[in-house]
VOFIFI-777149 format. One record per residue (C-alpha): x, y, z; residue number from 1; residue in three letters. Coordinates in steps of 0.02 Angstrom, whole numbers, plus 50000, padded with zeros to 5 digits. Example, Ala and Ser with C-alpha at 12.3 -4.5 7.8 and 13.67 -1.06 7.14 Angstrom:
<rs>
<r X="50615" Y="49775" Z="50390" n="1" res="ALA"/>
<r X="50684" Y="49947" Z="50357" n="2" res="SER"/>
</rs>
This chain:
<rs>
<r X="57099" Y="59792" Z="39842" n="1" res="UNK"/>
<r X="56961" Y="59710" Z="39942" n="2" res="UNK"/>
<r X="56902" Y="59820" Z="40076" n="3" res="UNK"/>
<r X="56783" Y="59818" Z="40223" n="4" res="UNK"/>
<r X="56719" Y="59952" Z="40330" n="5" res="UNK"/>
<r X="56585" Y="60013" Z="40466" n="6" res="UNK"/>
<r X="56499" Y="60155" Z="40396" n="7" res="UNK"/>
<r X="56566" Y="60276" Z="40534" n="8" res="UNK"/>
<r X="56756" Y="60215" Z="40501" n="9" res="UNK"/>
<r X="56727" Y="60236" Z="40324" n="10" res="UNK"/>
<r X="56670" Y="60429" Z="40322" n="11" res="UNK"/>
<r X="56800" Y="60484" Z="40452" n="12" res="UNK"/>
<r X="56956" Y="60381" Z="40371" n="13" res="UNK"/>
<r X="56936" Y="60327" Z="40190" n="14" res="UNK"/>
<r X="57033" Y="60434" Z="40076" n="15" res="UNK"/>
<r X="56921" Y="60555" Z="40013" n="16" res="UNK"/>
<r X="57005" Y="60596" Z="39844" n="17" res="UNK"/>
<r X="57016" Y="60403" Z="39826" n="18" res="UNK"/>
<r X="56946" Y="60423" Z="39629" n="19" res="UNK"/>
<r X="57054" Y="60563" Z="39586" n="20" res="UNK"/>
<r X="57196" Y="60449" Z="39544" n="21" res="UNK"/>
<r X="57099" Y="60281" Z="39537" n="22" res="UNK"/>
<r X="57102" Y="60177" Z="39363" n="23" res="UNK"/>
<r X="57021" Y="60012" Z="39348" n="24" res="UNK"/>
<r X="56863" Y="59924" Z="39375" n="25" res="UNK"/>
<r X="56802" Y="59926" Z="39563" n="26" res="UNK"/>
<r X="56632" Y="59847" Z="39638" n="27" res="UNK"/>
<r X="56545" Y="59918" Z="39804" n="28" res="UNK"/>
<r X="56419" Y="59849" Z="39904" n="29" res="UNK"/>
<r X="56314" Y="59928" Z="40044" n="30" res="UNK"/>
<r X="56183" Y="59867" Z="40182" n="31" res="UNK"/>
<r X="56063" Y="60007" Z="40123" n="32" res="UNK"/>
<r X="56011" Y="60108" Z="39974" n="33" res="UNK"/>
<r X="56043" Y="60274" Z="40089" n="34" res="UNK"/>
<r X="56222" Y="60216" Z="40115" n="35" res="UNK"/>
<r X="56244" Y="60180" Z="39942" n="36" res="UNK"/>
<r X="56199" Y="60347" Z="39909" n="37" res="UNK"/>
<r X="56299" Y="60429" Z="40039" n="38" res="UNK"/>
<r X="56458" Y="60340" Z="39982" n="39" res="UNK"/>
<r X="56427" Y="60377" Z="39804" n="40" res="UNK"/>
<r X="56415" Y="60558" Z="39834" n="41" res="UNK"/>
<r X="56565" Y="60550" Z="39953" n="42" res="UNK"/>
<r X="56683" Y="60469" Z="39823" n="43" res="UNK"/>
<r X="56623" Y="60574" Z="39677" n="44" res="UNK"/>
<r X="56661" Y="60741" Z="39761" n="45" res="UNK"/>
<r X="56832" Y="60682" Z="39788" n="46" res="UNK"/>
<r X="56860" Y="60643" Z="39598" n="47" res="UNK"/>
<r X="56941" Y="60805" Z="39573" n="48" res="UNK"/>
<r X="56861" Y="60849" Z="39405" n="49" res="UNK"/>
<r X="56856" Y="60682" Z="39304" n="50" res="UNK"/>
<r X="56723" Y="60660" Z="39206" n="51" res="UNK"/>
<r X="56575" Y="60532" Z="39282" n="52" res="UNK"/>
<r X="56440" Y="60459" Z="39190" n="53" res="UNK"/>
<r X="56293" Y="60364" Z="39251" n="54" res="UNK"/>
<r X="56210" Y="60209" Z="39181" n="55" res="UNK"/>
<r X="56089" Y="60081" Z="39235" n="56" res="UNK"/>
<r X="56138" Y="59904" Z="39236" n="57" res="UNK"/>
<r X="56015" Y="59867" Z="39097" n="58" res="UNK"/>
<r X="56093" Y="59990" Z="38993" n="59" res="UNK"/>
<r X="56252" Y="59904" Z="38980" n="60" res="UNK"/>
<r X="56261" Y="59779" Z="38831" n="61" res="UNK"/>
<r X="56403" Y="59706" Z="38738" n="62" res="UNK"/>
<r X="56379" Y="59848" Z="38601" n="63" res="UNK"/>
<r X="56405" Y="59991" Z="38735" n="64" res="UNK"/>
<r X="56553" Y="59907" Z="38817" n="65" res="UNK"/>
<r X="56643" Y="59892" Z="38621" n="66" res="UNK"/>
<r X="56602" Y="60068" Z="38579" n="67" res="UNK"/>
<r X="56660" Y="60150" Z="38735" n="68" res="UNK"/>
<r X="56812" Y="60047" Z="38793" n="69" res="UNK"/>
<r X="56864" Y="59943" Z="38651" n="70" res="UNK"/>
<r X="56843" Y="60052" Z="38493" n="71" res="UNK"/>
<r X="56970" Y="60205" Z="38474" n="72" res="UNK"/>
<r X="56870" Y="60371" Z="38522" n="73" res="UNK"/>
<r X="56920" Y="60531" Z="38492" n="74" res="UNK"/>
<r X="56783" Y="60593" Z="38614" n="75" res="UNK"/>
<r X="56770" Y="60525" Z="38793" n="76" res="UNK"/>
<r X="56905" Y="60418" Z="38786" n="77" res="UNK"/>
<r X="56952" Y="60445" Z="38977" n="78" res="UNK"/>
<r X="56773" Y="60452" Z="39033" n="79" res="UNK"/>
<r X="56717" Y="60366" Z="39196" n="80" res="UNK"/>
<r X="56569" Y="60270" Z="39243" n="81" res="UNK"/>
<r X="56461" Y="60218" Z="39392" n="82" res="UNK"/>
<r X="56345" Y="60075" Z="39335" n="83" res="UNK"/>
<r X="56182" Y="60066" Z="39472" n="84" res="UNK"/>
<r X="56100" Y="59924" Z="39509" n="85" res="UNK"/>
<r X="56248" Y="59805" Z="39462" n="86" res="UNK"/>
<r X="56169" Y="59648" Z="39549" n="87" res="UNK"/>
<r X="56054" Y="59658" Z="39369" n="88" res="UNK"/>
<r X="56212" Y="59645" Z="39258" n="89" res="UNK"/>
<r X="56218" Y="59468" Z="39157" n="90" res="UNK"/>
<r X="56351" Y="59347" Z="39183" n="91" res="UNK"/>
<r X="56430" Y="59375" Z="39016" n="92" res="UNK"/>
<r X="56431" Y="59561" Z="39038" n="93" res="UNK"/>
<r X="56505" Y="59548" Z="39194" n="94" res="UNK"/>
<r X="56633" Y="59440" Z="39112" n="95" res="UNK"/>
<r X="56681" Y="59584" Z="38979" n="96" res="UNK"/>
<r X="56681" Y="59723" Z="39107" n="97" res="UNK"/>
<r X="56807" Y="59613" Z="39218" n="98" res="UNK"/>
<r X="56918" Y="59586" Z="39065" n="99" res="UNK"/>
<r X="56922" Y="59786" Z="39014" n="100" res="UNK"/>
<r X="57114" Y="59854" Z="39022" n="101" res="UNK"/>
<r X="57049" Y="60033" Z="39108" n="102" res="UNK"/>
<r X="57233" Y="60123" Z="39123" n="103" res="UNK"/>
<r X="57159" Y="60298" Z="39128" n="104" res="UNK"/>
<r X="56979" Y="60289" Z="39189" n="105" res="UNK"/>
<r X="56879" Y="60199" Z="39309" n="106" res="UNK"/>
<r X="56716" Y="60101" Z="39303" n="107" res="UNK"/>
<r X="56616" Y="60074" Z="39474" n="108" res="UNK"/>
<r X="56492" Y="59928" Z="39499" n="109" res="UNK"/>
<r X="56362" Y="59985" Z="39621" n="110" res="UNK"/>
<r X="56273" Y="59840" Z="39697" n="111" res="UNK"/>
<r X="56124" Y="59838" Z="39817" n="112" res="UNK"/>
<r X="56126" Y="59666" Z="39881" n="113" res="UNK"/>
<r X="56210" Y="59500" Z="39883" n="114" res="UNK"/>
<r X="56150" Y="59390" Z="39745" n="115" res="UNK"/>
<r X="56233" Y="59279" Z="39607" n="116" res="UNK"/>
<r X="56325" Y="59398" Z="39545" n="117" res="UNK"/>
<r X="56420" Y="59479" Z="39690" n="118" res="UNK"/>
<r X="56452" Y="59298" Z="39757" n="119" res="UNK"/>
<r X="56534" Y="59268" Z="39597" n="120" res="UNK"/>
<r X="56647" Y="59431" Z="39605" n="121" res="UNK"/>
<r X="56699" Y="59374" Z="39791" n="122" res="UNK"/>
<r X="56752" Y="59196" Z="39753" n="123" res="UNK"/>
<r X="56851" Y="59257" Z="39588" n="124" res="UNK"/>
<r X="56930" Y="59401" Z="39671" n="125" res="UNK"/>
<r X="56961" Y="59458" Z="39501" n="126" res="UNK"/>
<r X="56877" Y="59616" Z="39530" n="127" res="UNK"/>
<r X="56932" Y="59754" Z="39663" n="128" res="UNK"/>
<r X="56781" Y="59770" Z="39809" n="129" res="UNK"/>
<r X="56736" Y="59897" Z="39930" n="130" res="UNK"/>
<r X="56606" Y="59857" Z="40065" n="131" res="UNK"/>
<r X="56525" Y="59933" Z="40194" n="132" res="UNK"/>
<r X="56453" Y="59807" Z="40322" n="133" res="UNK"/>
<r X="56289" Y="59821" Z="40419" n="134" res="UNK"/>
<r X="56304" Y="59886" Z="40597" n="135" res="UNK"/>
<r X="56287" Y="59740" Z="40733" n="136" res="UNK"/>
<r X="56130" Y="59741" Z="40837" n="137" res="UNK"/>
<r X="56218" Y="59813" Z="40988" n="138" res="UNK"/>
<r X="56299" Y="59964" Z="40871" n="139" res="UNK"/>
<r X="56139" Y="60030" Z="40821" n="140" res="UNK"/>
<r X="56152" Y="60186" Z="40936" n="141" res="UNK"/>
<r X="56307" Y="60202" Z="40876" n="142" res="UNK"/>
<r X="56233" Y="60211" Z="40692" n="143" res="UNK"/>
<r X="56101" Y="60348" Z="40763" n="144" res="UNK"/>
<r X="56254" Y="60430" Z="40830" n="145" res="UNK"/>
<r X="56341" Y="60431" Z="40649" n="146" res="UNK"/>
<r X="56194" Y="60492" Z="40561" n="147" res="UNK"/>
<r X="56160" Y="60646" Z="40679" n="148" res="UNK"/>
<r X="56335" Y="60697" Z="40658" n="149" res="UNK"/>
<r X="56350" Y="60681" Z="40482" n="150" res="UNK"/>
<r X="56179" Y="60802" Z="40457" n="151" res="UNK"/>
<r X="56256" Y="60907" Z="40579" n="152" res="UNK"/>
<r X="56091" Y="60886" Z="40707" n="153" res="UNK"/>
<r X="56115" Y="60900" Z="40876" n="154" res="UNK"/>
<r X="56011" Y="60769" Z="40965" n="155" res="UNK"/>
<r X="55989" Y="60765" Z="41154" n="156" res="UNK"/>
<r X="56032" Y="60597" Z="41245" n="157" res="UNK"/>
<r X="55854" Y="60579" Z="41284" n="158" res="UNK"/>
<r X="55799" Y="60620" Z="41095" n="159" res="UNK"/>
<r X="55889" Y="60485" Z="41045" n="160" res="UNK"/>
<r X="55844" Y="60357" Z="41170" n="161" res="UNK"/>
<r X="55683" Y="60388" Z="41123" n="162" res="UNK"/>
<r X="55708" Y="60381" Z="40932" n="163" res="UNK"/>
<r X="55803" Y="60195" Z="40984" n="164" res="UNK"/>
<r X="55650" Y="60149" Z="41076" n="165" res="UNK"/>
<r X="55524" Y="60202" Z="40955" n="166" res="UNK"/>
<r X="55567" Y="60195" Z="40780" n="167" res="UNK"/>
<r X="55639" Y="60051" Z="40668" n="168" res="UNK"/>
<r X="55814" Y="60038" Z="40698" n="169" res="UNK"/>
<r X="55905" Y="60060" Z="40527" n="170" res="UNK"/>
<r X="56004" Y="60175" Z="40415" n="171" res="UNK"/>
<r X="55863" Y="60228" Z="40317" n="172" res="UNK"/>
<r X="55747" Y="60267" Z="40449" n="173" res="UNK"/>
<r X="55880" Y="60356" Z="40562" n="174" res="UNK"/>
<r X="55929" Y="60467" Z="40406" n="175" res="UNK"/>
<r X="55747" Y="60509" Z="40353" n="176" res="UNK"/>
<r X="55709" Y="60545" Z="40538" n="177" res="UNK"/>
<r X="55860" Y="60665" Z="40572" n="178" res="UNK"/>
<r X="55819" Y="60749" Z="40398" n="179" res="UNK"/>
<r X="55659" Y="60778" Z="40445" n="180" res="UNK"/>
<r X="55717" Y="60859" Z="40613" n="181" res="UNK"/>
<r X="55843" Y="60965" Z="40524" n="182" res="UNK"/>
<r X="55736" Y="61034" Z="40415" n="183" res="UNK"/>
<r X="55595" Y="61083" Z="40552" n="184" res="UNK"/>
<r X="55727" Y="61128" Z="40684" n="185" res="UNK"/>
<r X="55877" Y="61218" Z="40596" n="186" res="UNK"/>
<r X="55938" Y="61337" Z="40728" n="187" res="UNK"/>
<r X="55919" Y="61210" Z="40860" n="188" res="UNK"/>
<r X="56070" Y="61201" Z="40988" n="189" res="UNK"/>
<r X="55996" Y="61035" Z="41046" n="190" res="UNK"/>
<r X="55849" Y="60952" Z="40984" n="191" res="UNK"/>
<r X="55740" Y="60892" Z="41137" n="192" res="UNK"/>
<r X="55622" Y="60730" Z="41153" n="193" res="UNK"/>
<r X="55479" Y="60839" Z="41156" n="194" res="UNK"/>
<r X="55522" Y="60915" Z="40978" n="195" res="UNK"/>
<r X="55552" Y="60741" Z="40908" n="196" res="UNK"/>
<r X="55390" Y="60674" Z="40971" n="197" res="UNK"/>
<r X="55296" Y="60811" Z="40902" n="198" res="UNK"/>
<r X="55339" Y="60743" Z="40719" n="199" res="UNK"/>
<r X="55364" Y="60563" Z="40746" n="200" res="UNK"/>
<r X="55238" Y="60421" Z="40825" n="201" res="UNK"/>
<r X="55287" Y="60272" Z="40921" n="202" res="UNK"/>
<r X="55308" Y="60129" Z="40775" n="203" res="UNK"/>
<r X="55441" Y="60008" Z="40830" n="204" res="UNK"/>
<r X="55452" Y="59849" Z="40920" n="205" res="UNK"/>
<r X="55620" Y="59792" Z="40989" n="206" res="UNK"/>
<r X="55611" Y="59628" Z="40994" n="207" res="UNK"/>
<r X="55767" Y="59588" Z="41093" n="208" res="UNK"/>
<r X="55711" Y="59715" Z="41216" n="209" res="UNK"/>
<r X="55551" Y="59649" Z="41235" n="210" res="UNK"/>
<r X="55598" Y="59482" Z="41251" n="211" res="UNK"/>
<r X="55729" Y="59529" Z="41396" n="212" res="UNK"/>
<r X="55572" Y="59632" Z="41482" n="213" res="UNK"/>
<r X="55456" Y="59482" Z="41463" n="214" res="UNK"/>
<r X="55605" Y="59352" Z="41527" n="215" res="UNK"/>
<r X="55652" Y="59480" Z="41671" n="216" res="UNK"/>
<r X="55470" Y="59472" Z="41708" n="217" res="UNK"/>
<r X="55427" Y="59646" Z="41697" n="218" res="UNK"/>
<r X="55261" Y="59622" Z="41642" n="219" res="UNK"/>
<r X="55164" Y="59773" Z="41650" n="220" res="UNK"/>
<r X="55299" Y="59869" Z="41552" n="221" res="UNK"/>
<r X="55305" Y="59725" Z="41422" n="222" res="UNK"/>
<r X="55111" Y="59723" Z="41390" n="223" res="UNK"/>
<r X="55097" Y="59921" Z="41406" n="224" res="UNK"/>
<r X="55203" Y="59922" Z="41260" n="225" res="UNK"/>
<r X="55113" Y="59802" Z="41158" n="226" res="UNK"/>
<r X="54952" Y="59893" Z="41182" n="227" res="UNK"/>
<r X="55004" Y="60046" Z="41119" n="228" res="UNK"/>
<r X="55015" Y="59956" Z="40955" n="229" res="UNK"/>
<r X="54843" Y="59917" Z="40946" n="230" res="UNK"/>
<r X="54792" Y="59874" Z="40754" n="231" res="UNK"/>
<r X="54960" Y="59816" Z="40684" n="232" res="UNK"/>
<r X="54927" Y="59652" Z="40667" n="233" res="UNK"/>
<r X="55069" Y="59600" Z="40550" n="234" res="UNK"/>
<r X="55193" Y="59670" Z="40676" n="235" res="UNK"/>
<r X="55119" Y="59579" Z="40809" n="236" res="UNK"/>
<r X="55124" Y="59416" Z="40708" n="237" res="UNK"/>
<r X="55316" Y="59429" Z="40693" n="238" res="UNK"/>
<r X="55344" Y="59469" Z="40864" n="239" res="UNK"/>
<r X="55237" Y="59329" Z="40931" n="240" res="UNK"/>
<r X="55340" Y="59209" Z="40824" n="241" res="UNK"/>
<r X="55492" Y="59289" Z="40887" n="242" res="UNK"/>
<r X="55442" Y="59273" Z="41075" n="243" res="UNK"/>
<r X="55406" Y="59077" Z="41033" n="244" res="UNK"/>
<r X="55585" Y="59046" Z="40964" n="245" res="UNK"/>
<r X="55648" Y="59131" Z="41096" n="246" res="UNK"/>
<r X="55563" Y="59041" Z="41257" n="247" res="UNK"/>
<r X="55613" Y="58890" Z="41156" n="248" res="UNK"/>
<r X="55784" Y="58948" Z="41174" n="249" res="UNK"/>
<r X="55764" Y="58998" Z="41360" n="250" res="UNK"/>
<r X="55698" Y="58825" Z="41397" n="251" res="UNK"/>
<r X="55865" Y="58733" Z="41354" n="252" res="UNK"/>
<r X="56011" Y="58845" Z="41363" n="253" res="UNK"/>
<r X="56140" Y="58707" Z="41365" n="254" res="UNK"/>
<r X="56183" Y="58748" Z="41172" n="255" res="UNK"/>
<r X="56280" Y="58910" Z="41244" n="256" res="UNK"/>
<r X="56398" Y="58818" Z="41321" n="257" res="UNK"/>
<r X="56469" Y="58764" Z="41131" n="258" res="UNK"/>
<r X="56476" Y="58932" Z="41076" n="259" res="UNK"/>
<r X="56655" Y="59011" Z="41069" n="260" res="UNK"/>
<r X="56592" Y="59171" Z="41110" n="261" res="UNK"/>
<r X="56430" Y="59251" Z="41183" n="262" res="UNK"/>
<r X="56328" Y="59375" Z="41104" n="263" res="UNK"/>
<r X="56251" Y="59514" Z="41214" n="264" res="UNK"/>
<r X="56085" Y="59413" Z="41173" n="265" res="UNK"/>
<r X="56157" Y="59255" Z="41234" n="266" res="UNK"/>
<r X="56206" Y="59324" Z="41403" n="267" res="UNK"/>
<r X="56046" Y="59380" Z="41420" n="268" res="UNK"/>
<r X="55957" Y="59213" Z="41369" n="269" res="UNK"/>
<r X="56068" Y="59131" Z="41501" n="270" res="UNK"/>
<r X="56049" Y="59248" Z="41652" n="271" res="UNK"/>
<r X="55848" Y="59263" Z="41647" n="272" res="UNK"/>
<r X="55830" Y="59076" Z="41607" n="273" res="UNK"/>
<r X="55873" Y="59033" Z="41788" n="274" res="UNK"/>
<r X="55691" Y="59138" Z="41834" n="275" res="UNK"/>
<r X="55585" Y="59014" Z="41742" n="276" res="UNK"/>
<r X="55513" Y="58847" Z="41778" n="277" res="UNK"/>
<r X="55485" Y="58736" Z="41614" n="278" res="UNK"/>
<r X="55303" Y="58720" Z="41647" n="279" res="UNK"/>
<r X="55289" Y="58918" Z="41657" n="280" res="UNK"/>
<r X="55386" Y="58937" Z="41479" n="281" res="UNK"/>
<r X="55271" Y="58790" Z="41399" n="282" res="UNK"/>
<r X="55121" Y="58891" Z="41451" n="283" res="UNK"/>
<r X="55197" Y="59063" Z="41387" n="284" res="UNK"/>
<r X="55245" Y="58971" Z="41214" n="285" res="UNK"/>
<r X="55063" Y="58910" Z="41201" n="286" res="UNK"/>
<r X="54992" Y="59081" Z="41230" n="287" res="UNK"/>
<r X="55106" Y="59169" Z="41096" n="288" res="UNK"/>
<r X="55066" Y="59036" Z="40984" n="289" res="UNK"/>
<r X="54897" Y="59078" Z="40997" n="290" res="UNK"/>
<r X="54910" Y="59262" Z="40982" n="291" res="UNK"/>
<r X="55015" Y="59243" Z="40834" n="292" res="UNK"/>
<r X="54861" Y="59136" Z="40763" n="293" res="UNK"/>
<r X="54747" Y="59275" Z="40817" n="294" res="UNK"/>
<r X="54867" Y="59399" Z="40724" n="295" res="UNK"/>
<r X="54860" Y="59309" Z="40559" n="296" res="UNK"/>
<r X="54676" Y="59310" Z="40560" n="297" res="UNK"/>
<r X="54676" Y="59493" Z="40625" n="298" res="UNK"/>
<r X="54552" Y="59440" Z="40757" n="299" res="UNK"/>
<r X="54517" Y="59619" Z="40855" n="300" res="UNK"/>
<r X="54490" Y="59513" Z="41031" n="301" res="UNK"/>
<r X="54676" Y="59508" Z="41043" n="302" res="UNK"/>
<r X="54693" Y="59683" Z="41088" n="303" res="UNK"/>
<r X="54551" Y="59661" Z="41239" n="304" res="UNK"/>
<r X="54667" Y="59502" Z="41295" n="305" res="UNK"/>
<r X="54829" Y="59617" Z="41283" n="306" res="UNK"/>
<r X="54740" Y="59746" Z="41394" n="307" res="UNK"/>
<r X="54672" Y="59622" Z="41509" n="308" res="UNK"/>
<r X="54848" Y="59543" Z="41526" n="309" res="UNK"/>
<r X="54930" Y="59724" Z="41568" n="310" res="UNK"/>
<r X="54779" Y="59766" Z="41682" n="311" res="UNK"/>
<r X="54815" Y="59606" Z="41791" n="312" res="UNK"/>
<r X="55010" Y="59643" Z="41782" n="313" res="UNK"/>
<r X="54977" Y="59815" Z="41866" n="314" res="UNK"/>
<r X="54870" Y="59732" Z="41997" n="315" res="UNK"/>
<r X="54992" Y="59595" Z="42029" n="316" res="UNK"/>
<r X="55128" Y="59738" Z="42058" n="317" res="UNK"/>
</rs>
């Protein structure tokens, strides 16, 4: 079995009692530690009473494999194992595990990265794999919906929109945010934006949305968002570097014609390119380059420049 899923499909459609009858070696990989925990909890709950032990990869040695699987034992002969941090397994140990005859129990290797060991498993195709893939960037709203439903948290539409705009868009952030909201508003029929804002502050910079805002020349909104992040030089440094790359693509979108399929990002880039002259783009690339340097030096004057740009944009509008 070599199976790939999106997280919302896995939890709605994958056989809940799969481990009740599964025997053999299985390697699992997910895009996030929280996802791996959710996945393991889901599968273990459906194992229907089978004895399952947990071991770290560093504890798995050739001696342990021999004693547990290759020596007759009157005790624990049908015990199953979850091996955590499987990416740390040594190559010889992985080879020994792959050769085991497991007719009445299972061993699950839990990977949390796609290193050399995982790539070997995929290439050799000797071990069954179960993978939950990361959502595409345009599916992040669906990821938030999934987490809220998983935790039975009734978020209002506006509250979801605020979370998507204000917080880091990844599973761990969504899960931790929804958990805190659930603990604070356990009886709420619909958690509002005000209730979310009372517990969380604005800390996210959506690079794609910001780039679209800038190239559509919505400068007052763009700079208003930047000045809210005053003091976060590391976030600004990364964003200014991203903007330079974005504007270089904007300067020449001819490469898009060679792509068989355009992403939403590509389509947005293509539609906004006509709003700019090459001279304007060059000026802005130089500006973002200078701001990146200021961010690297943690130059506080950067914030004065951003506030001035925001004020000028407001005046022009």
